[in-house]
Backbone as numpy.savetxt, mean C-alpha at the origin, in Angstrom:
# Nx Ny Nz CAx CAy CAz Cx Cy Cz
-12.89 2.73 -5.99 -11.84 3.73 -6.14 -11.30 3.59 -7.57
-11.07 4.71 -8.20 -10.43 4.67 -9.50 -9.00 5.16 -9.37
-8.26 5.11 -10.45 -6.85 5.47 -10.45 -6.63 6.92 -10.02
-7.46 7.81 -10.49 -7.32 9.23 -10.13 -7.50 9.44 -8.62
-8.52 8.81 -8.05 -8.76 8.93 -6.61 -7.61 8.29 -5.82
-7.12 7.15 -6.30 -5.97 6.48 -5.67 -4.78 7.44 -5.63
-4.47 8.07 -6.74 -3.32 8.98 -6.79 -3.52 10.20 -5.89
-4.71 10.75 -5.87 -4.98 11.88 -4.97 -4.79 11.46 -3.51
-5.29 10.27 -3.15 -5.18 9.79 -1.78 -3.71 9.55 -1.40
-2.97 8.86 -2.23 -1.56 8.56 -1.92 -0.73 9.84 -1.80
-1.09 10.86 -2.54 -0.35 12.12 -2.50 -0.51 12.85 -1.17
-1.47 12.44 -0.34 -1.69 13.13 0.94 -0.69 12.72 2.01
0.05 11.65 1.81 0.98 11.18 2.83 2.27 12.01 2.82
2.82 12.30 4.01 4.08 13.05 4.07 5.18 12.33 3.28
5.89 13.10 2.48 7.04 12.62 1.68 6.66 11.60 0.62
5.38 11.52 0.27 4.97 10.58 -0.77 5.52 11.04 -2.12
6.11 10.10 -2.83 6.68 10.37 -4.15 6.00 9.49 -5.18
5.63 10.08 -6.30 4.95 9.35 -7.37 5.90 9.16 -8.54
5.97 7.95 -9.04 6.70 7.66 -10.28 5.83 6.74 -11.12
6.04 6.81 -12.42 5.35 5.90 -13.34 6.40 4.92 -13.84
6.15 3.64 -13.59 7.09 2.61 -14.02 6.35 1.30 -14.16
7.06 0.25 -14.49 6.50 -1.09 -14.61 5.28 -1.14 -15.52
5.45 -0.73 -16.75 4.34 -0.81 -17.70 3.25 0.20 -17.43
3.65 1.43 -17.10 2.73 2.54 -16.89 1.91 2.41 -15.60
2.50 1.81 -14.58 1.84 1.74 -13.27 2.15 3.00 -12.47
1.18 3.43 -11.68 1.38 4.54 -10.74 1.97 3.94 -9.47
3.21 4.30 -9.18 3.96 3.73 -8.07 4.19 4.82 -7.02
3.86 4.52 -5.77 4.00 5.48 -4.68 5.02 4.98 -3.67
5.95 5.87 -3.32 7.02 5.57 -2.38 7.09 6.66 -1.32
7.65 6.32 -0.18 7.95 7.29 0.88 9.33 6.96 1.40
10.19 7.94 1.43 11.57 7.68 1.85 12.26 6.68 0.95
11.83 6.62 -0.31 12.41 5.70 -1.26 11.86 4.28 -1.18
10.90 4.05 -0.29 10.34 2.71 -0.08 8.92 2.62 -0.63
8.65 1.58 -1.38 7.35 1.34 -2.00 6.26 1.13 -0.94
5.10 1.83 -1.12 3.98 1.55 -0.23 2.67 1.26 -0.97
2.54 1.64 -2.25 1.31 1.35 -2.99 1.56 1.45 -4.49
0.80 0.65 -5.24 0.90 0.64 -6.70 -0.49 0.51 -7.28
-0.74 1.25 -8.35 -1.94 1.03 -9.15 -1.48 0.64 -10.55
-1.77 -0.58 -10.91 -1.45 -1.08 -12.24 -2.70 -1.69 -12.85
-2.53 -2.72 -13.64 -3.67 -3.33 -14.31 -3.71 -4.82 -14.07
-4.94 -5.33 -14.07 -5.18 -6.78 -14.06 -6.37 -7.00 -14.99
-6.14 -7.73 -16.05 -7.19 -7.99 -17.03 -7.83 -6.70 -17.54
-7.01 -5.68 -17.79 -7.50 -4.42 -18.34 -8.19 -3.50 -17.36
-8.19 -3.83 -16.07 -8.84 -3.01 -15.04 -7.79 -2.53 -14.05
-8.09 -1.42 -13.37 -7.19 -0.95 -12.32 -7.05 -2.01 -11.24
-5.84 -2.18 -10.75 -5.56 -3.11 -9.65 -4.69 -2.38 -8.65
-5.02 -2.46 -7.39 -4.35 -1.71 -6.33 -3.56 -2.66 -5.45
-2.27 -2.39 -5.29 -1.36 -3.26 -4.55 -0.83 -2.52 -3.32
-0.78 -3.23 -2.20 -0.33 -2.63 -0.93 0.29 -3.68 -0.04
1.16 -3.23 0.85 1.79 -4.10 1.85 0.76 -4.39 2.94
0.78 -5.61 3.45 -0.19 -6.00 4.48 0.53 -6.62 5.67
-0.07 -6.45 6.83 0.42 -7.14 8.02 0.12 -8.63 7.88
0.72 -9.43 8.75 0.58 -10.88 8.62 -0.86 -11.36 8.70
-1.62 -10.85 9.66 -3.02 -11.29 9.80 -3.85 -10.81 8.63
-3.71 -9.54 8.27 -4.46 -9.00 7.13 -4.13 -9.77 5.86
-2.86 -10.12 5.68 -2.45 -10.87 4.50 -3.21 -12.19 4.41
-3.32 -12.89 5.52 -4.01 -14.18 5.52 -5.52 -14.02 5.35
-6.10 -13.04 6.02 -7.55 -12.88 6.00 -8.05 -12.25 4.71
-7.43 -11.17 4.28 -7.95 -10.42 3.13 -7.81 -11.17 1.81
-6.82 -12.04 1.68 -6.67 -12.76 0.42 -7.80 -13.76 0.20
-8.57 -14.03 1.24 -9.72 -14.93 1.11 -10.95 -14.20 0.57
-10.89 -12.88 0.51 -12.03 -12.10 0.00 -12.05 -12.14 -1.52
-13.24 -12.18 -2.11 -13.31 -12.11 -3.57 -12.65 -10.81 -4.05
-11.95 -10.86 -5.15 -11.35 -9.68 -5.72 -10.02 -9.27 -5.11
-9.51 -10.04 -4.14 -8.21 -9.74 -3.50 -7.35 -11.00 -3.59
-6.08 -10.81 -3.91 -5.15 -11.94 -4.03 -3.76 -11.51 -3.60
-2.89 -12.48 -3.31 -1.49 -12.12 -3.10 -0.99 -11.39 -4.35
-0.26 -10.32 -4.15 0.18 -9.49 -5.27 1.14 -10.25 -6.17
0.85 -10.29 -7.47 1.78 -10.93 -8.39 3.17 -10.31 -8.23
4.17 -11.09 -8.40 5.57 -10.74 -8.27 5.99 -10.53 -6.82
5.41 -9.56 -6.12 5.84 -9.26 -4.75 5.58 -10.44 -3.81
4.37 -10.96 -3.83 4.04 -12.08 -2.93 4.78 -13.34 -3.34
5.06 -13.50 -4.62 5.79 -14.69 -5.06 7.22 -14.70 -4.54
7.69 -13.57 -4.04 9.03 -13.47 -3.47 9.00 -13.52 -1.95
7.85 -13.95 -1.41 7.73 -14.14 0.03 7.33 -12.88 0.80
7.03 -11.80 0.09 6.63 -10.57 0.76 5.12 -10.57 0.96
4.66 -9.91 1.99 3.24 -9.86 2.34 2.58 -8.65 1.66
2.33 -8.78 0.39 1.67 -7.73 -0.40 0.42 -8.33 -1.02
-0.66 -7.54 -1.02 -1.93 -7.95 -1.60 -2.29 -7.05 -2.77
-3.14 -7.57 -3.63 -3.64 -6.78 -4.75 -5.15 -6.91 -4.82
-5.82 -5.77 -4.85 -7.25 -5.77 -5.13 -7.38 -5.63 -6.63
-7.93 -6.64 -7.27 -7.99 -6.66 -8.72 -9.41 -6.59 -9.26
-10.39 -6.55 -8.37 -11.79 -6.52 -8.79 -12.60 -5.68 -7.80
-13.67 -5.08 -8.31 -14.52 -4.24 -7.46 -15.17 -5.01 -6.32
-15.24 -6.33 -6.43 -15.83 -7.14 -5.36 -14.91 -7.26 -4.15
-13.73 -6.68 -4.20 -12.76 -6.78 -3.11 -13.14 -5.89 -1.94
-12.28 -4.96 -1.63 -12.47 -4.07 -0.49 -13.32 -2.87 -0.88
-14.02 -2.31 0.11 -14.71 -1.04 -0.14 -13.63 0.04 -0.29
-14.02 1.20 -0.79 -13.05 2.30 -0.90 -12.46 2.65 0.45
-13.30 2.67 1.49 -12.81 3.00 2.84 -11.82 1.94 3.33
-12.12 0.67 3.09 -11.20 -0.40 3.50 -9.89 -0.33 2.73
-9.97 -0.04 1.43 -8.76 0.07 0.63 -7.90 1.24 1.11
-8.52 2.37 1.40 -7.77 3.51 1.93 -7.11 3.16 3.26
-7.84 2.43 4.10 -7.27 2.02 5.39 -6.05 1.12 5.17
-6.14 0.19 4.24 -5.01 -0.71 3.97 -3.82 0.04 3.37
-4.07 1.01 2.51 -2.98 1.81 1.95 -2.32 2.64 3.06
-3.13 3.17 3.96 -2.59 3.93 5.11 -1.71 3.03 5.97
-2.18 1.83 6.26 -1.40 0.89 7.06 -0.11 0.50 6.33
-0.20 0.33 5.03 0.98 0.01 4.23 2.02 1.12 4.36
1.57 2.37 4.21 2.46 3.52 4.37 3.11 3.50 5.75
2.31 3.27 6.78 2.82 3.27 8.15 3.83 2.15 8.38
3.57 0.96 7.84 4.51 -0.15 8.01 5.83 0.14 7.31
5.75 0.68 6.11 6.95 0.96 5.33 7.78 2.06 5.98
7.14 3.15 6.38 7.89 4.27 6.95 8.39 3.98 8.36
7.72 3.09 9.08 8.18 2.73 10.43 9.54 2.04 10.39
9.88 1.45 9.26 11.16 0.75 9.14 12.30 1.68 8.75
11.98 2.92 8.41 13.03 3.89 8.11 13.69 4.32 9.42
14.94 4.69 9.36 15.61 5.19 10.56 14.99 6.52 10.98
15.15 6.85 12.23 14.65 8.12 12.75 15.23 9.27 11.93
16.52 9.17 11.60 17.19 10.20 10.82 16.55 10.35 9.43
16.28 9.21 8.78 15.64 9.24 7.46 14.25 9.84 7.54
13.47 9.43 8.56 12.12 9.98 8.70 12.19 11.48 8.87
13.12 11.97 9.69 13.28 13.41 9.91 13.68 14.10 8.61
14.58 13.49 7.88 15.05 14.06 6.61 13.91 14.22 5.61
13.01 13.25 5.57 11.89 13.28 4.64 10.64 13.94 5.21
10.67 14.33 6.49 9.50 14.95 7.10 8.39 13.96 7.40
8.77 12.72 7.65 7.80 11.67 7.95 7.69 11.55 9.47
6.47 11.62 10.00 6.32 11.53 11.46 6.80 10.20 12.01
7.26 10.21 13.26 7.64 8.96 13.91 6.41 8.08 14.04
6.60 6.77 13.98 5.45 5.86 14.11 4.80 6.01 15.48
3.50 5.82 15.50 2.76 5.87 16.75 3.01 4.57 17.51
3.25 4.67 18.84 3.42 3.42 19.60 2.13 2.60 19.57
2.29 1.31 19.57 1.13 0.42 19.57 0.31 0.65 20.82
-1.00 0.53 20.68 -1.89 0.69 21.84 -1.58 -0.41 22.85
-1.57 -0.04 24.10 -1.28 -1.03 25.14 -2.45 -1.97 25.32
-2.13 -3.21 25.48 -3.14 -4.23 25.76 -3.34 -4.26 27.27
-4.56 -4.26 27.72 -4.69 -4.23 29.16 -5.85 -4.85 29.67
């Protein structure tokens, strides 16, 4: 995935807002909450996203993926794909989607309605 494809993909989410900040990084928010960033690592595009606890532990063991600089150092579960050897484009899109869902699920029902963000889907029942 390149930066242009990343930006096109992030723009598909309801209420997604794009800003450029932090040294010319493409920063994506929903309801004012960060869900994805494309910046640089060693002169290459690097994609940062929020991860669930299990994904955070498992994915950081993959080549090309690491705890996100700054965010993870503050105890937050954010990962950064900094090399093409990391996730496939489909896996990266899935992780960005999950990041969006985790971030927007924490917004109040009123805020989600205000921004046009759908209510979170209930977790599948274990049975």
